[in-house]
N, CA, C and O atoms as a GROMACS GRO file, in nm:
protein
  512
    1MET      N    1   0.227   5.023   4.348
    1MET     CA    2   0.086   5.037   4.321
    1MET      C    3   0.042   5.181   4.336
    1MET      O    4  -0.061   5.210   4.396
    2GLY      N    5   0.120   5.271   4.282
    2GLY     CA    6   0.082   5.411   4.286
    2GLY      C    7  -0.012   5.446   4.173
    2GLY      O    8  -0.057   5.359   4.099
    3SER      N    9  -0.040   5.574   4.159
    3SER     CA   10  -0.135   5.618   4.057
    3SER      C   11  -0.083   5.598   3.916
    3SER      O   12  -0.162   5.593   3.822
    4GLY      N   13   0.048   5.588   3.898
    4GLY     CA   14   0.104   5.566   3.765
    4GLY      C   15   0.131   5.421   3.732
    4GLY      O   16   0.183   5.391   3.625
    5ASP      N   17   0.098   5.331   3.821
    5ASP     CA   18   0.125   5.189   3.802
    5ASP      C   19   0.017   5.125   3.716
    5ASP      O   20  -0.100   5.122   3.753
    6ALA      N   21   0.059   5.074   3.600
    6ALA     CA   22  -0.037   5.015   3.506
    6ALA      C   23  -0.106   4.891   3.564
    6ALA      O   24  -0.218   4.860   3.526
    7LEU      N   25  -0.040   4.822   3.654
    7LEU     CA   26  -0.099   4.701   3.714
    7LEU      C   27  -0.167   4.729   3.846
    7LEU      O   28  -0.216   4.637   3.911
    8GLY      N   29  -0.171   4.854   3.888
    8GLY     CA   30  -0.226   4.889   4.019
    8GLY      C   31  -0.367   4.841   4.041
    8GLY      O   32  -0.396   4.777   4.142
    9VAL      N   33  -0.457   4.870   3.948
    9VAL     CA   34  -0.597   4.831   3.964
    9VAL      C   35  -0.610   4.679   3.966
    9VAL      O   36  -0.682   4.624   4.048
   10ARG      N   37  -0.540   4.613   3.876
   10ARG     CA   38  -0.547   4.467   3.872
   10ARG      C   39  -0.496   4.406   4.003
   10ARG      O   40  -0.556   4.312   4.056
   11MET      N   41  -0.389   4.460   4.053
   11MET     CA   42  -0.332   4.407   4.177
   11MET      C   43  -0.426   4.428   4.295
   11MET      O   44  -0.446   4.338   4.376
   12VAL      N   45  -0.485   4.547   4.304
   12VAL     CA   46  -0.579   4.574   4.413
   12VAL      C   47  -0.697   4.480   4.406
   12VAL      O   48  -0.738   4.423   4.508
   13HIS      N   49  -0.751   4.463   4.286
   13HIS     CA   50  -0.866   4.373   4.271
   13HIS      C   51  -0.828   4.229   4.305
   13HIS      O   52  -0.903   4.159   4.372
   14MET      N   53  -0.710   4.186   4.258
   14MET     CA   54  -0.667   4.049   4.282
   14MET      C   55  -0.648   4.026   4.432
   14MET      O   56  -0.684   3.920   4.484
   15LEU      N   57  -0.590   4.124   4.501
   15LEU     CA   58  -0.570   4.109   4.644
   15LEU      C   59  -0.702   4.113   4.720
   15LEU      O   60  -0.720   4.042   4.820
   16ALA      N   61  -0.793   4.196   4.673
   16ALA     CA   62  -0.921   4.210   4.743
   16ALA      C   63  -1.010   4.088   4.728
   16ALA      O   64  -1.070   4.044   4.826
   17SER      N   65  -1.018   4.033   4.610
   17SER     CA   66  -1.112   3.923   4.590
   17SER      C   67  -1.044   3.790   4.558
   17SER      O   68  -1.108   3.686   4.563
   18GLY      N   69  -0.916   3.793   4.524
   18GLY     CA   70  -0.844   3.670   4.494
   18GLY      C   71  -0.898   3.597   4.374
   18GLY      O   72  -0.897   3.474   4.371
   19MET      N   73  -0.946   3.671   4.272
   19MET     CA   74  -1.014   3.605   4.161
   19MET      C   75  -0.950   3.627   4.025
   19MET      O   76  -1.001   3.573   3.926
   20ASN      N   77  -0.844   3.701   4.013
   20ASN     CA   78  -0.767   3.715   3.889
   20ASN      C   79  -0.841   3.773   3.769
   20ASN      O   80  -0.807   3.737   3.656
   21GLY      N   81  -0.936   3.857   3.786
   21GLY     CA   82  -0.998   3.926   3.673
   21GLY      C   83  -1.059   3.834   3.570
   21GLY      O   84  -1.134   3.744   3.603
   22MET      N   85  -1.025   3.858   3.441
   22MET     CA   86  -1.086   3.782   3.331
   22MET      C   87  -1.032   3.640   3.318
   22MET      O   88  -1.089   3.561   3.243
   23ARG      N   89  -0.927   3.606   3.386
   23ARG     CA   90  -0.880   3.468   3.378
   23ARG      C   91  -0.977   3.376   3.451
   23ARG      O   92  -0.984   3.256   3.422
   24THR      N   93  -1.050   3.431   3.543
   24THR     CA   94  -1.152   3.353   3.615
   24THR      C   95  -1.284   3.429   3.606
   24THR      O   96  -1.336   3.447   3.496
   25ALA      N   97  -1.340   3.474   3.718
   25ALA     CA   98  -1.467   3.547   3.714
   25ALA      C   99  -1.459   3.678   3.792
   25ALA      O  100  -1.563   3.736   3.825
   26GLY      N  101  -1.340   3.723   3.822
   26GLY     CA  102  -1.323   3.845   3.902
   26GLY      C  103  -1.389   3.966   3.841
   26GLY      O  104  -1.446   4.049   3.912
   27ASP      N  105  -1.383   3.979   3.709
   27ASP     CA  106  -1.445   4.095   3.643
   27ASP      C  107  -1.596   4.092   3.656
   27ASP      O  108  -1.659   4.197   3.672
   28LEU      N  109  -1.656   3.974   3.650
   28LEU     CA  110  -1.800   3.961   3.661
   28LEU      C  111  -1.847   3.991   3.802
   28LEU      O  112  -1.948   4.059   3.822
   29VAL      N  113  -1.774   3.940   3.900
   29VAL     CA  114  -1.807   3.965   4.040
   29VAL      C  115  -1.792   4.114   4.070
   29VAL      O  116  -1.876   4.173   4.139
   30MET      N  117  -1.686   4.175   4.020
   30MET     CA  118  -1.664   4.318   4.042
   30MET      C  119  -1.777   4.400   3.980
   30MET      O  120  -1.822   4.497   4.041
   31ARG      N  121  -1.823   4.363   3.862
   31ARG     CA  122  -1.935   4.434   3.800
   31ARG      C  123  -2.058   4.431   3.889
   31ARG      O  124  -2.128   4.532   3.902
   32MET      N  125  -2.086   4.318   3.950
   32MET     CA  126  -2.202   4.307   4.037
   32MET      C  127  -2.185   4.393   4.162
   32MET      O  128  -2.280   4.454   4.210
   33GLN      N  129  -2.063   4.398   4.214
   33GLN     CA  130  -2.038   4.481   4.331
   33GLN      C  131  -2.054   4.629   4.296
   33GLN      O  132  -2.112   4.705   4.374
   34MET      N  133  -2.003   4.669   4.181
   34MET     CA  134  -2.006   4.810   4.142
   34MET      C  135  -2.145   4.856   4.099
   34MET      O  136  -2.187   4.965   4.136
   35THR      N  137  -2.217   4.775   4.022
   35THR     CA  138  -2.345   4.821   3.968
   35THR      C  139  -2.463   4.796   4.062
   35THR      O  140  -2.560   4.871   4.062
   36ARG      N  141  -2.454   4.691   4.142
   36ARG     CA  142  -2.567   4.657   4.228
   36ARG      C  143  -2.538   4.679   4.376
   36ARG      O  144  -2.625   4.661   4.461
   37GLY      N  145  -2.415   4.719   4.407
   37GLY     CA  146  -2.379   4.742   4.547
   37GLY      C  147  -2.378   4.615   4.631
   37GLY      O  148  -2.397   4.620   4.752
   38MET      N  149  -2.354   4.502   4.567
   38MET     CA  150  -2.353   4.374   4.639
   38MET      C  151  -2.224   4.360   4.718
   38MET      O  152  -2.120   4.412   4.679
   39ARG      N  153  -2.232   4.290   4.828
   39ARG     CA  154  -2.113   4.252   4.904
   39ARG      C  155  -2.045   4.138   4.827
   39ARG      O  156  -2.108   4.074   4.743
   40LEU      N  157  -1.919   4.114   4.857
   40LEU     CA  158  -1.841   4.015   4.783
   40LEU      C  159  -1.908   3.877   4.783
   40LEU      O  160  -1.921   3.815   4.677
   41ARG      N  161  -1.948   3.830   4.898
   41ARG     CA  162  -2.009   3.697   4.907
   41ARG      C  163  -2.138   3.689   4.824
   41ARG      O  164  -2.162   3.590   4.754
   42GLU      N  165  -2.220   3.792   4.831
   42GLU     CA  166  -2.345   3.798   4.756
   42GLU      C  167  -2.319   3.802   4.605
   42GLU      O  168  -2.388   3.735   4.528
   43ALA      N  169  -2.220   3.881   4.563
   43ALA     CA  170  -2.187   3.894   4.421
   43ALA      C  171  -2.134   3.762   4.366
   43ALA      O  172  -2.170   3.722   4.254
   44LYS      N  173  -2.050   3.693   4.442
   44LYS     CA  174  -1.999   3.564   4.398
   44LYS      C  175  -2.113   3.463   4.383
   44LYS      O  176  -2.116   3.388   4.285
   45ALA      N  177  -2.205   3.461   4.477
   45ALA     CA  178  -2.318   3.367   4.470
   45ALA      C  179  -2.405   3.396   4.349
   45ALA      O  180  -2.450   3.304   4.281
   46TYR      N  181  -2.430   3.524   4.320
   46TYR     CA  182  -2.513   3.562   4.206
   46TYR      C  183  -2.448   3.519   4.075
   46TYR      O  184  -2.514   3.459   3.990
   47VAL      N  185  -2.320   3.549   4.059
   47VAL     CA  186  -2.249   3.513   3.936
   47VAL      C  187  -2.241   3.362   3.921
   47VAL      O  188  -2.264   3.310   3.812
   48ALA      N  189  -2.209   3.291   4.028
   48ALA     CA  190  -2.202   3.144   4.021
   48ALA      C  191  -2.336   3.085   3.978
   48ALA      O  192  -2.340   2.992   3.897
   49ASP      N  193  -2.444   3.140   4.031
   49ASP     CA  194  -2.578   3.092   3.995
   49ASP      C  195  -2.606   3.115   3.847
   49ASP      O  196  -2.656   3.026   3.778
   50LYS      N  197  -2.574   3.233   3.797
   50LYS     CA  198  -2.598   3.266   3.656
   50LYS      C  199  -2.514   3.179   3.562
   50LYS      O  200  -2.558   3.145   3.453
   51LEU      N  201  -2.393   3.144   3.606
   51LEU     CA  202  -2.304   3.062   3.522
   51LEU      C  203  -2.326   2.912   3.541
   51LEU      O  204  -2.276   2.831   3.463
   52GLY      N  205  -2.399   2.875   3.644
   52GLY     CA  206  -2.424   2.734   3.671
   52GLY      C  207  -2.303   2.660   3.724
   52GLY      O  208  -2.282   2.542   3.694
   53VAL      N  209  -2.222   2.730   3.803
   53VAL     CA  210  -2.104   2.669   3.865
   53VAL      C  211  -2.108   2.696   4.015
   53VAL      O  212  -2.192   2.772   4.063
   54SER      N  213  -2.017   2.633   4.087
   54SER     CA  214  -2.008   2.660   4.231
   54SER      C  215  -1.927   2.787   4.254
   54SER      O  216  -1.854   2.832   4.166
   55VAL      N  217  -1.942   2.845   4.371
   55VAL     CA  218  -1.865   2.965   4.406
   55VAL      C  219  -1.715   2.933   4.400
   55VAL      O  220  -1.636   3.018   4.359
   56ARG      N  221  -1.678   2.815   4.440
   56ARG     CA  222  -1.537   2.775   4.437
   56ARG      C  223  -1.483   2.772   4.293
   56ARG      O  224  -1.368   2.808   4.269
   57ASP      N  225  -1.567   2.730   4.198
   57ASP     CA  226  -1.525   2.724   4.058
   57ASP      C  227  -1.496   2.863   4.000
   57ASP      O  228  -1.421   2.874   3.903
   58LEU      N  229  -1.555   2.967   4.057
   58LEU     CA  230  -1.534   3.103   4.004
   58LEU      C  231  -1.387   3.143   4.005
   58LEU      O  232  -1.345   3.224   3.922
   59SER      N  233  -1.309   3.089   4.097
   59SER     CA  234  -1.168   3.126   4.103
   59SER      C  235  -1.076   3.019   4.045
   59SER      O  236  -0.954   3.025   4.063
   60ASP      N  237  -1.133   2.922   3.976
   60ASP     CA  238  -1.054   2.816   3.911
   60ASP      C  239  -1.035   2.853   3.764
   60ASP      O  240  -1.130   2.850   3.686
   61GLY      N  241  -0.914   2.888   3.728
   61GLY     CA  242  -0.884   2.933   3.593
   61GLY      C  243  -0.915   2.832   3.485
   61GLY      O  244  -0.957   2.870   3.375
   62VAL      N  245  -0.897   2.705   3.512
   62VAL     CA  246  -0.923   2.601   3.412
   62VAL      C  247  -1.074   2.588   3.388
   62VAL      O  248  -1.118   2.585   3.273
   63VAL      N  249  -1.150   2.579   3.493
   63VAL     CA  250  -1.296   2.569   3.481
   63VAL      C  251  -1.351   2.693   3.412
   63VAL      O  252  -1.434   2.682   3.321
   64MET      N  253  -1.305   2.810   3.454
   64MET     CA  254  -1.361   2.934   3.401
   64MET      C  255  -1.323   2.959   3.256
   64MET      O  256  -1.398   3.027   3.186
   65GLN      N  257  -1.211   2.907   3.208
   65GLN     CA  258  -1.180   2.920   3.065
   65GLN      C  259  -1.289   2.853   2.983
   65GLN      O  260  -1.335   2.909   2.883
   66ASP      N  261  -1.331   2.735   3.024
   66ASP     CA  262  -1.437   2.663   2.952
   66ASP      C  263  -1.572   2.734   2.967
   66ASP      O  264  -1.646   2.748   2.869
   67VAL      N  265  -1.603   2.779   3.087
   67VAL     CA  266  -1.731   2.846   3.112
   67VAL      C  267  -1.739   2.977   3.033
   67VAL      O  268  -1.841   3.006   2.971
   68ARG      N  269  -1.630   3.056   3.036
   68ARG     CA  270  -1.630   3.184   2.965
   68ARG      C  271  -1.643   3.161   2.814
   68ARG      O  272  -1.710   3.238   2.745
   69SER      N  273  -1.581   3.057   2.765
   69SER     CA  274  -1.593   3.025   2.623
   69SER      C  275  -1.735   2.981   2.589
   69SER      O  276  -1.791   3.023   2.487
   70GLU      N  277  -1.793   2.897   2.673
   70GLU     CA  278  -1.929   2.846   2.650
   70GLU      C  279  -2.032   2.959   2.646
   70GLU      O  280  -2.122   2.958   2.561
   71PHE      N  281  -2.020   3.056   2.736
   71PHE     CA  282  -2.116   3.167   2.742
   71PHE      C  283  -2.079   3.284   2.652
   71PHE      O  284  -2.156   3.379   2.638
   72GLY      N  285  -1.960   3.279   2.591
   72GLY     CA  286  -1.917   3.387   2.502
   72GLY      C  287  -1.895   3.517   2.575
   72GLY      O  288  -1.930   3.624   2.524
   73ILE      N  289  -1.838   3.510   2.694
   73ILE     CA  290  -1.819   3.631   2.774
   73ILE      C  291  -1.673   3.674   2.782
   73ILE      O  292  -1.634   3.747   2.873
   74GLY      N  293  -1.595   3.630   2.687
   74GLY     CA  294  -1.456   3.673   2.678
   74GLY      C  295  -1.363   3.592   2.765
   74GLY      O  296  -1.398   3.551   2.876
   75ARG      N  297  -1.244   3.569   2.714
   75ARG     CA  298  -1.141   3.499   2.791
   75ARG      C  299  -1.005   3.545   2.743
   75ARG      O  300  -0.991   3.594   2.631
   76LEU      N  301  -0.907   3.530   2.827
   76LEU     CA  302  -0.772   3.571   2.792
   76LEU      C  303  -0.693   3.452   2.741
   76LEU      O  304  -0.697   3.344   2.800
   77THR      N  305  -0.622   3.473   2.633
   77THR     CA  306  -0.532   3.370   2.581
   77THR      C  307  -0.400   3.435   2.546
   77THR      O  308  -0.390   3.558   2.540
   78GLU      N  309  -0.301   3.356   2.525
   78GLU     CA  310  -0.169   3.410   2.493
   78GLU      C  311  -0.165   3.468   2.352
   78GLU      O  312  -0.096   3.568   2.328
   79LEU      N  313  -0.237   3.407   2.260
   79LEU     CA  314  -0.238   3.453   2.121
   79LEU      C  315  -0.380   3.486   2.078
   79LEU      O  316  -0.473   3.410   2.105
   80GLU      N  317  -0.396   3.598   2.011
   80GLU     CA  318  -0.528   3.638   1.965
   80GLU      C  319  -0.589   3.537   1.869
   80GLU      O  320  -0.710   3.514   1.871
   81ASN      N  321  -0.506   3.475   1.783
   81ASN     CA  322  -0.562   3.384   1.684
   81ASN      C  323  -0.608   3.251   1.744
   81ASN      O  324  -0.662   3.167   1.672
   82GLU      N  325  -0.587   3.230   1.873
   82GLU     CA  326  -0.642   3.112   1.939
   82GLU      C  327  -0.793   3.123   1.952
   82GLU      O  328  -0.861   3.022   1.969
   83CYS      N  329  -0.845   3.244   1.945
   83CYS     CA  330  -0.986   3.269   1.972
   83CYS      C  331  -1.070   3.283   1.846
   83CYS      O  332  -1.175   3.347   1.850
   84VAL      N  333  -1.027   3.225   1.736
   84VAL     CA  334  -1.104   3.235   1.612
   84VAL      C  335  -1.244   3.179   1.637
   84VAL      O  336  -1.260   3.068   1.689
   85GLY      N  337  -1.345   3.257   1.598
   85GLY     CA  338  -1.483   3.215   1.617
   85GLY      C  339  -1.542   3.254   1.751
   85GLY      O  340  -1.662   3.239   1.771
   86GLU      N  341  -1.460   3.304   1.842
   86GLU     CA  342  -1.512   3.349   1.971
   86GLU      C  343  -1.550   3.496   1.963
   86GLU      O  344  -1.503   3.567   1.874
   87PRO      N  345  -1.635   3.542   2.053
   87PRO     CA  346  -1.681   3.680   2.046
   87PRO      C  347  -1.569   3.782   2.062
   87PRO      O  348  -1.470   3.758   2.132
   88THR      N  349  -1.587   3.895   1.994
   88THR     CA  350  -1.494   4.006   2.012
   88THR      C  351  -1.523   4.070   2.148
   88THR      O  352  -1.616   4.029   2.218
   89ALA      N  353  -1.445   4.169   2.184
   89ALA     CA  354  -1.464   4.235   2.313
   89ALA      C  355  -1.604   4.294   2.325
   89ALA      O  356  -1.667   4.281   2.430
   90MET      N  357  -1.653   4.358   2.221
   90MET     CA  358  -1.786   4.420   2.227
   90MET      C  359  -1.895   4.314   2.235
   90MET      O  360  -1.992   4.330   2.309
   91GLU      N  361  -1.881   4.208   2.159
   91GLU     CA  362  -1.978   4.099   2.166
   91GLU      C  363  -1.981   4.038   2.306
   91GLU      O  364  -2.088   4.006   2.359
   92ALA      N  365  -1.863   4.021   2.365
   92ALA     CA  366  -1.855   3.966   2.500
   92ALA      C  367  -1.928   4.056   2.599
   92ALA      O  368  -1.995   4.006   2.689
   93LYS      N  369  -1.915   4.188   2.583
   93LYS     CA  370  -1.985   4.279   2.674
   93LYS      C  371  -2.136   4.269   2.657
   93LYS      O  372  -2.210   4.273   2.756
   94PHE      N  373  -2.184   4.255   2.534
   94PHE     CA  374  -2.327   4.234   2.512
   94PHE      C  375  -2.371   4.106   2.584
   94PHE      O  376  -2.476   4.103   2.649
   95ASN      N  377  -2.292   4.000   2.571
   95ASN     CA  378  -2.325   3.872   2.634
   95ASN      C  379  -2.325   3.882   2.787
   95ASN      O  380  -2.410   3.824   2.853
   96ILE      N  381  -2.229   3.957   2.842
   96ILE     CA  382  -2.222   3.977   2.987
   96ILE      C  383  -2.345   4.054   3.034
   96ILE      O  384  -2.407   4.018   3.135
   97ALA      N  385  -2.380   4.160   2.961
   97ALA     CA  386  -2.498   4.241   2.998
   97ALA      C  387  -2.623   4.155   3.001
   97ALA      O  388  -2.706   4.167   3.092
   98GLU      N  389  -2.638   4.068   2.902
   98GLU     CA  390  -2.756   3.982   2.895
   98GLU      C  391  -2.753   3.874   3.003
   98GLU      O  392  -2.854   3.851   3.070
   99LEU      N  393  -2.638   3.808   3.020
   99LEU     CA  394  -2.626   3.700   3.116
   99LEU      C  395  -2.651   3.745   3.259
   99LEU      O  396  -2.723   3.680   3.334
  100LEU      N  397  -2.590   3.857   3.298
  100LEU     CA  398  -2.601   3.904   3.436
  100LEU      C  399  -2.713   4.006   3.456
  100LEU      O  400  -2.732   4.056   3.567
  101ASP      N  401  -2.787   4.035   3.349
  101ASP     CA  402  -2.895   4.132   3.356
  101ASP      C  403  -2.844   4.266   3.410
  101ASP      O  404  -2.896   4.320   3.508
  102LEU      N  405  -2.738   4.317   3.343
  102LEU     CA  406  -2.671   4.439   3.386
  102LEU      C  407  -2.680   4.548   3.282
  102LEU      O  408  -2.674   4.520   3.162
  103PRO      N  409  -2.694   4.672   3.324
  103PRO     CA  410  -2.679   4.782   3.229
  103PRO      C  411  -2.530   4.813   3.215
  103PRO      O  412  -2.465   4.853   3.312
  104ILE      N  413  -2.476   4.796   3.096
  104ILE     CA  414  -2.336   4.831   3.069
  104ILE      C  415  -2.339   4.949   2.973
  104ILE      O  416  -2.392   4.939   2.863
  105ASN      N  417  -2.280   5.060   3.016
  105ASN     CA  418  -2.290   5.185   2.943
  105ASN      C  419  -2.251   5.172   2.797
  105ASN      O  420  -2.325   5.217   2.709
  106CYS      N  421  -2.136   5.112   2.768
  106CYS     CA  422  -2.091   5.104   2.628
  106CYS      C  423  -2.184   5.017   2.544
  106CYS      O  424  -2.199   5.042   2.425
  107VAL      N  425  -2.245   4.917   2.604
  107VAL     CA  426  -2.340   4.833   2.533
  107VAL      C  427  -2.465   4.913   2.499
  107VAL      O  428  -2.515   4.907   2.386
  108GLN      N  429  -2.515   4.987   2.595
  108GLN     CA  430  -2.635   5.068   2.572
  108GLN      C  431  -2.608   5.176   2.466
  108GLN      O  432  -2.692   5.199   2.379
  109ARG      N  433  -2.494   5.241   2.474
  109ARG     CA  434  -2.461   5.346   2.377
  109ARG      C  435  -2.443   5.288   2.237
  109ARG      O  436  -2.487   5.348   2.140
  110PHE      N  437  -2.379   5.172   2.227
  110PHE     CA  438  -2.359   5.108   2.097
  110PHE      C  439  -2.494   5.071   2.036
  110PHE      O  440  -2.519   5.094   1.918
  111ALA      N  441  -2.582   5.014   2.118
  111ALA     CA  442  -2.715   4.974   2.071
  111ALA      C  443  -2.796   5.095   2.025
  111ALA      O  444  -2.874   5.085   1.930
  112GLU      N  445  -2.778   5.210   2.091
  112GLU     CA  446  -2.848   5.332   2.050
  112GLU      C  447  -2.796   5.386   1.918
  112GLU      O  448  -2.873   5.434   1.835
  113ARG      N  449  -2.665   5.378   1.899
  113ARG     CA  450  -2.603   5.438   1.781
  113ARG      C  451  -2.609   5.349   1.658
  113ARG      O  452  -2.597   5.399   1.546
  114VAL      N  453  -2.626   5.220   1.677
  114VAL     CA  454  -2.638   5.128   1.564
  114VAL      C  455  -2.775   5.061   1.576
  114VAL      O  456  -2.789   4.957   1.640
  115PRO      N  457  -2.875   5.121   1.514
  115PRO     CA  458  -3.013   5.075   1.533
  115PRO      C  459  -3.037   4.927   1.507
  115PRO      O  460  -3.113   4.864   1.580
  116SER      N  461  -2.975   4.870   1.404
  116SER     CA  462  -3.000   4.728   1.375
  116SER      C  463  -2.948   4.639   1.488
  116SER      O  464  -3.010   4.538   1.520
  117VAL      N  465  -2.836   4.676   1.547
  117VAL     CA  466  -2.782   4.600   1.659
  117VAL      C  467  -2.870   4.617   1.781
  117VAL      O  468  -2.901   4.520   1.850
  118GLY      N  469  -2.910   4.740   1.808
  118GLY     CA  470  -2.994   4.767   1.924
  118GLY      C  471  -3.126   4.694   1.918
  118GLY      O  472  -3.169   4.636   2.018
  119ALA      N  473  -3.190   4.696   1.802
  119ALA     CA  474  -3.320   4.628   1.787
  119ALA      C  475  -3.305   4.478   1.804
  119ALA      O  476  -3.386   4.414   1.871
  120ALA      N  477  -3.202   4.420   1.745
  120ALA     CA  478  -3.180   4.275   1.756
  120ALA      C  479  -3.147   4.236   1.898
  120ALA      O  480  -3.192   4.132   1.946
  121TRP      N  481  -3.068   4.317   1.966
  121TRP     CA  482  -3.030   4.287   2.104
  121TRP      C  483  -3.151   4.292   2.196
  121TRP      O  484  -3.167   4.206   2.283
  122LYS      N  485  -3.236   4.391   2.178
  122LYS     CA  486  -3.354   4.405   2.263
  122LYS      C  487  -3.452   4.289   2.245
  122LYS      O  488  -3.522   4.251   2.339
  123ARG      N  489  -3.458   4.233   2.124
  123ARG     CA  490  -3.551   4.120   2.104
  123ARG      C  491  -3.480   3.986   2.117
  123ARG      O  492  -3.542   3.881   2.102
  124GLY      N  493  -3.349   3.989   2.146
  124GLY     CA  494  -3.274   3.865   2.170
  124GLY      C  495  -3.247   3.785   2.045
  124GLY      O  496  -3.236   3.662   2.050
  125GLY      N  497  -3.236   3.853   1.931
  125GLY     CA  498  -3.218   3.780   1.805
  125GLY      C  499  -3.089   3.815   1.735
  125GLY      O  500  -3.002   3.883   1.789
  126GLU      N  501  -3.079   3.767   1.613
  126GLU     CA  502  -2.964   3.790   1.529
  126GLU      C  503  -2.971   3.929   1.465
  126GLU      O  504  -3.079   3.981   1.440
  127VAL      N  505  -2.854   3.986   1.441
  127VAL     CA  506  -2.848   4.114   1.370
  127VAL      C  507  -2.862   4.086   1.221
  127VAL      O  508  -2.794   4.000   1.166
  128THR      N  509  -2.951   4.160   1.154
  128THR     CA  510  -2.971   4.139   1.011
  128THR      C  511  -2.914   4.253   0.931
  128THR      O  512  -2.922   4.252   0.808
   0.00000   0.00000   0.00000
């Protein structure tokens, strides 16, 4: 887990929170900790409330696959073509920003640079 280890960050996060990143809700909990300065317990409770699941469900990979698909917040699969009709990475980030009421830098920059997307996102509607 040195500075050149590609899995270093994932391993540290997995050991720290035991939530497996995008396979469950670890990425969402981490976002709340990083952007709002929440403690782990507080961040888990906030995310669970927003997703309508229990805190225990946040670390259940089976439950979270369905929840992540339902909210369009991205999920990991073995094959990319399994996700036909599901949001792309950028769409998932827009959905995460809206769901958790978070400022996500790449979402804000994208919305600024593509006016039709930004306007639709701000009013909560479809892009025309």
